C-alpha positions as CSV (number, residue, x, y, z in Angstrom):
1,M,0.0,0.0,0.0
2,E,1.3,3.4,-0.9
3,N,2.3,5.7,1.9
4,K,2.6,9.4,0.9
5,A,4.6,10.0,4.0
6,Y,7.6,8.2,2.4
7,D,7.5,10.6,-0.6
8,N,9.7,13.0,1.4
9,L,12.4,10.3,1.7
10,I,13.1,10.1,-2.0
11,V,16.6,11.2,-2.7
12,S,17.7,12.6,-6.1
13,S,21.1,13.4,-7.4
14,A,22.8,16.7,-6.5
15,P,22.4,19.6,-6.5
16,H,19.7,19.7,-3.7
17,F,19.7,23.4,-3.0
18,V,16.7,25.1,-4.5
19,S,17.4,28.5,-6.1
20,E,15.9,30.9,-8.6
21,V,19.2,31.0,-10.4
22,D,19.4,28.4,-13.1
23,T,21.5,27.9,-16.2
24,S,19.3,29.9,-18.5
25,R,19.4,32.9,-16.0
26,I,23.1,32.7,-15.8
27,M,23.5,32.6,-19.5
28,G,21.1,35.4,-19.9
29,A,23.1,37.5,-17.5
30,V,26.3,36.9,-19.4
31,L,24.6,37.8,-22.7
32,L,23.3,41.0,-21.1
33,A,26.9,41.8,-19.9
34,L,28.1,41.5,-23.5
35,V,25.6,44.0,-24.9
36,P,27.9,47.1,-24.3
37,A,30.7,45.5,-26.3
38,F,28.3,44.4,-29.0
39,L,26.9,47.9,-29.4
40,V,30.4,49.5,-29.6
41,S,31.5,46.9,-32.2
42,T,28.4,47.6,-34.2
43,Y,29.1,51.3,-34.1
44,V,32.8,50.8,-35.1
45,F,32.5,48.1,-37.8
46,G,28.9,48.5,-39.0
47,F,25.9,46.3,-39.7
48,R,27.8,43.2,-40.5
49,V,28.6,42.7,-36.8
50,I,24.9,42.1,-36.3
51,T,24.5,39.7,-39.2
52,L,27.6,37.7,-38.4
53,T,26.6,37.4,-34.7
54,L,23.1,36.3,-35.7
55,V,24.5,33.7,-38.1
56,C,26.7,32.2,-35.3
57,V,23.9,32.2,-32.8
58,V,21.4,30.5,-35.2
59,A,24.1,28.0,-36.4
60,C,25.0,27.0,-32.8
61,V,21.4,26.6,-31.7
62,A,20.6,24.6,-34.9
63,F,23.6,22.3,-34.4
64,E,22.7,21.6,-30.8
65,Y,19.1,21.0,-31.7
66,L,20.0,18.6,-34.5
67,F,22.5,16.7,-32.4
68,N,20.0,16.1,-29.6
69,K,17.4,15.2,-32.2
70,L,19.6,12.6,-33.9
71,T,20.9,11.1,-30.7
72,H,17.4,11.1,-29.1
73,K,18.6,13.3,-26.2
74,K,16.6,15.8,-24.3
75,Q,16.6,19.2,-26.0
76,T,18.8,21.7,-24.2
77,I,18.6,24.8,-26.5
78,S,16.3,26.6,-24.0
79,D,19.2,26.9,-21.5
80,L,20.8,29.6,-23.8
81,S,24.2,28.0,-23.6
82,A,24.3,27.5,-27.4
83,V,23.2,31.2,-27.8
84,L,26.1,32.3,-25.6
85,T,28.6,30.1,-27.5
86,G,27.5,31.6,-30.7
87,V,27.9,35.2,-29.4
88,L,31.3,34.4,-27.9
89,L,32.5,32.8,-31.1
90,A,31.4,35.8,-33.1
91,F,33.2,38.0,-30.7
92,N,36.4,36.1,-31.4
93,V,36.5,36.6,-35.2
94,P,36.8,39.6,-37.5
95,S,33.5,41.2,-38.6
96,N,34.4,40.5,-42.3
97,L,34.7,36.7,-41.8
98,S,32.9,34.5,-44.3
99,Y,29.6,33.2,-43.0
100,I,30.6,29.7,-44.2
101,I,33.8,29.8,-42.1
102,A,31.9,31.0,-39.1
103,I,29.4,28.2,-39.4
104,I,32.3,25.7,-39.6
105,G,33.5,27.2,-36.3
106,C,30.0,26.8,-34.8
107,F,30.0,23.1,-35.8
108,V,33.4,22.6,-34.0
109,A,32.2,24.5,-30.9
110,I,28.8,22.8,-30.5
111,V,29.1,19.3,-31.9
112,I,32.8,18.4,-31.4
113,V,33.8,20.3,-28.3
114,K,30.4,20.4,-26.4
115,C,27.9,17.7,-27.5
116,L,30.3,14.8,-28.2
117,F,31.7,15.2,-24.7
118,G,28.3,14.9,-23.1
119,G,26.9,18.4,-23.3
120,L,27.0,21.4,-21.1
121,G,29.2,20.9,-18.1
122,Q,31.0,17.9,-19.5
123,N,33.2,19.6,-22.1
124,V,36.9,19.8,-21.1
125,A,37.6,23.0,-23.0
126,N,35.8,26.2,-23.7
127,P,33.9,25.6,-27.0
128,A,34.2,29.2,-28.4
129,I,37.9,29.3,-27.6
130,T,38.6,25.9,-29.2
131,A,36.6,26.8,-32.3
132,R,38.5,30.1,-32.7
133,I,41.8,28.3,-32.6
134,V,40.7,25.7,-35.1
135,L,39.5,28.5,-37.4
136,L,42.8,30.4,-36.9
137,V,44.9,27.4,-37.8
138,S,42.6,26.3,-40.7
139,F,41.8,29.7,-42.2
140,T,44.7,31.9,-41.2
141,T,44.4,34.5,-43.8
142,Q,40.7,35.1,-43.3
143,M,41.1,35.1,-39.5
144,T,43.9,37.6,-39.5
145,T,42.4,40.1,-42.0
146,W,41.1,42.8,-39.7
147,P,38.6,45.5,-40.8
148,L,39.5,49.0,-39.8
149,P,37.0,51.2,-37.9
150,R,34.6,52.9,-40.4
151,S,35.8,56.3,-39.1
152,I,39.4,55.7,-40.4
153,Q,38.7,53.7,-43.6
154,T,39.9,55.2,-46.8
155,A,39.7,54.2,-50.5
156,D,43.1,52.5,-50.2
157,A,42.7,50.8,-46.8
158,V,39.7,49.1,-45.3
159,T,41.7,46.5,-43.4
160,G,44.9,46.7,-41.3
161,P,46.8,45.2,-38.4
162,T,45.6,45.1,-34.8
163,P,47.7,47.1,-32.2
164,L,49.3,43.8,-31.2
165,G,50.1,43.1,-34.8
166,I,51.8,46.5,-35.1
167,L,53.8,45.8,-32.0
168,A,54.8,42.3,-33.3
169,E,55.9,43.7,-36.6
170,G,57.9,46.4,-34.9
171,G,56.6,49.3,-37.0
172,G,53.6,51.4,-37.9
173,A,51.5,54.0,-36.3
174,M,50.4,52.7,-32.9
175,P,46.9,53.9,-31.7
176,S,46.8,55.5,-28.3
177,N,45.6,53.5,-25.2
178,T,42.6,55.8,-25.1
179,D,41.6,54.7,-28.7
180,I,42.1,51.1,-27.7
181,M,40.0,51.4,-24.6
182,L,37.2,53.2,-26.5
183,G,37.3,50.7,-29.3
184,F,38.5,52.8,-32.3
185,I,40.9,50.1,-33.5
186,G,40.9,47.1,-35.8
187,G,40.4,43.6,-34.3
188,S,37.9,40.9,-33.5
189,I,34.3,41.9,-32.9
190,G,34.5,41.5,-29.2
191,E,37.9,42.9,-28.3
192,V,37.8,46.4,-29.6
193,S,36.5,48.2,-26.5
194,A,38.2,47.4,-23.2
195,I,35.9,49.8,-21.3
196,A,32.7,48.1,-22.6
197,L,34.1,44.6,-21.7
198,L,35.1,45.9,-18.3
199,L,31.6,47.2,-17.6
200,G,30.2,43.9,-18.6
201,G,32.7,42.0,-16.4
202,L,31.9,44.3,-13.4
203,F,28.2,43.7,-13.9
204,L,28.8,39.9,-13.7
205,I,30.9,40.2,-10.5
206,W,28.2,42.5,-9.0
207,R,25.5,39.9,-9.8
208,G,27.6,37.2,-8.3
209,I,27.7,35.3,-11.7
210,I,31.5,35.1,-11.7
211,S,34.2,35.3,-9.1
212,P,36.6,38.3,-9.4
213,I,39.6,36.1,-8.5
214,T,40.5,34.7,-12.0
215,P,39.9,38.0,-13.9
216,V,42.0,40.0,-11.4
217,C,44.8,37.5,-11.4
218,F,44.8,37.2,-15.2
219,I,44.8,41.0,-15.8
220,A,47.3,41.7,-13.0
221,T,49.7,39.0,-14.3
222,V,49.6,40.5,-17.8
223,G,50.4,43.9,-16.4
224,V,53.3,42.8,-14.1
225,F,54.8,40.6,-16.9
226,A,54.6,43.5,-19.4
227,L,56.2,45.9,-16.8
228,A,59.0,43.3,-16.1
229,A,59.6,43.1,-19.9
230,G,60.0,46.9,-20.2
231,Q,56.7,47.4,-22.1
232,D,53.6,49.4,-21.4
233,P,51.4,47.3,-19.0
234,I,48.2,49.4,-19.8
235,F,48.6,48.7,-23.5
236,H,48.9,44.9,-23.0
237,I,45.9,44.9,-20.7
238,V,43.5,46.8,-22.9
239,A,44.8,45.6,-26.3
240,G,43.8,42.3,-27.8
241,G,41.6,39.7,-26.0
242,V,42.7,40.0,-22.4
243,M,39.5,41.7,-21.2
244,L,37.2,39.4,-23.1
245,G,39.2,36.4,-22.1
246,A,39.5,37.3,-18.4
247,F,35.9,38.1,-17.8
248,F,34.0,35.9,-20.2
249,M,36.2,32.9,-21.1
250,A,38.5,32.2,-18.2
251,T,35.4,32.2,-15.8
252,D,33.6,29.4,-17.6
253,Y,32.1,27.1,-14.9
254,A,32.8,23.8,-16.6
255,T,36.4,24.3,-17.8
256,T,38.0,26.3,-15.0
257,P,38.9,25.4,-11.4
258,I,36.4,25.3,-8.6
259,L,38.3,26.3,-5.4
260,P,39.7,29.9,-4.8
261,L,43.4,28.7,-4.9
262,G,42.7,27.0,-8.2
263,K,41.2,30.2,-9.7
264,V,44.4,32.1,-8.6
265,I,46.6,29.5,-10.3
266,F,44.4,29.5,-13.4
267,G,44.4,33.3,-13.7
268,I,48.1,33.6,-13.2
269,G,48.8,30.8,-15.7
270,C,46.6,32.4,-18.3
271,G,48.4,35.7,-17.8
272,V,51.9,34.2,-18.0
273,L,51.1,32.1,-21.1
274,T,49.5,35.1,-22.8
275,M,52.5,37.2,-22.4
276,V,55.0,34.5,-23.3
277,I,53.1,34.0,-26.6
278,R,52.8,37.7,-27.3
279,L,56.5,38.5,-26.6
280,F,58.2,35.3,-27.8
281,G,55.8,33.4,-30.0
282,S,55.0,33.6,-33.7
283,Y,51.4,34.8,-33.0
284,P,50.9,38.4,-31.8
285,E,48.1,37.3,-29.5
286,G,48.1,34.5,-27.0
287,V,44.9,34.7,-25.0
288,S,43.0,31.9,-26.7
289,F,45.9,29.5,-26.6
290,A,46.6,30.4,-23.0
291,I,43.0,29.7,-21.9
292,L,42.8,26.5,-23.8
293,L,46.1,25.2,-22.3
294,M,44.9,26.1,-18.8
295,N,41.6,24.4,-19.5
296,I,43.5,21.2,-20.2
297,L,45.3,21.6,-16.8
298,T,42.1,22.4,-14.9
299,P,41.6,18.8,-13.6
300,H,45.1,18.7,-12.3
301,I,44.7,22.1,-10.7
302,N,41.5,20.9,-9.0
303,N,43.2,17.8,-7.7
304,F,46.1,19.7,-6.4
305,C,43.9,22.2,-4.6
306,E,41.5,19.6,-3.2
307,N,44.4,17.5,-1.8
308,R,45.9,20.7,-0.3
309,M,42.6,21.6,1.3
310,Y,41.3,18.1,2.4
311,G,44.5,16.1,2.5
312,G,45.8,13.6,-0.1
313,G,44.8,10.4,1.6
314,K,48.0,10.1,3.7
315,K,48.2,7.1,6.0
C-alpha cells in the first residue's frame, strides 16, 4: 500500500539546493553583460557585426538541436548556452569573416567540443575558444584580416593590423591607449572596447555570476609581466583579447577550477602564457591559446587544490 509520508524520503542526485538562479538565467546575465561591447562593435564596424553574430547564434542553436534530435537526447537549447557560445565565437572573429567559415566554427564548438563530450558541463575546453583556434589554424588569412573602424577607412585601406600586430611587426602608427579602450581600432568583434568589456565584467561580478579572482589574477599578471619586460602594461591589458578572455572565457564554470586557490593558479597561468606567446611566440596574440592550455590543466589544478585543502589520503 502506498504511503505518501515516504515521498519525502526520495533522494535525487545533486544539487539539492533550490534557487531561482538556473543555467538559463546565468547565460542570460552573461549575454546582457556582452551588450555594451556588442553595441560598440556595431558602431565601429557596421551592420555586419549584427548579421555575423546572428549567423553564429542560429548555427550554434541549430547544431545543438539537430545533435540532440539525432541522438534522441533531451533538447537543451532553451538553457541559452548555445546562444552564448554563438555570441562568444562571433566576438572572437573579424567582422568580415565569411559566414561559411563562421558556421564551420559553430560546428566545431557545439558538436565536437560540447555535445560529443556529453553536453553542457561535460566539455573539457571552452567551445568558443577551441573553435576560434581551429579556425585560426585552418583559415589563417581570413582570421587575420582585420577590418579598420569605419571612421578611419579610406579608399586605399579598409583592413589593417591590430595594435598587437603592429607591436609584433615592430613598425607602424600605434593607436593610443585611449583609442584602444574606447574601441576605435581594428580587431575581432569582441575585443575592440576594453571599457565596454570591463563594464560587462563588473556587472557579472556584481550579480555574483563570476568570481573576481580569476579576472583580477589574469589581468594583473599580464600587467606585471609587461612591466618586467619593459613594455607598457596598460597597452597589454587593454589591447587584444585580455579583457574578453579574463571576464567571459576564463570564468567558464565547466572548464575552470572550482576552489579559490585554483582560480588564482588558473588566472596567473593564463596571464603568463598570454605574455609568453605575445612576446616570444609567432602569433601576436596568445589569450585563446593560454586559456585552452589552462583548460587542459584544470583537472590537475582541481586535484592539487583539493588535496591541499582536504588532504591527499595520507596514511
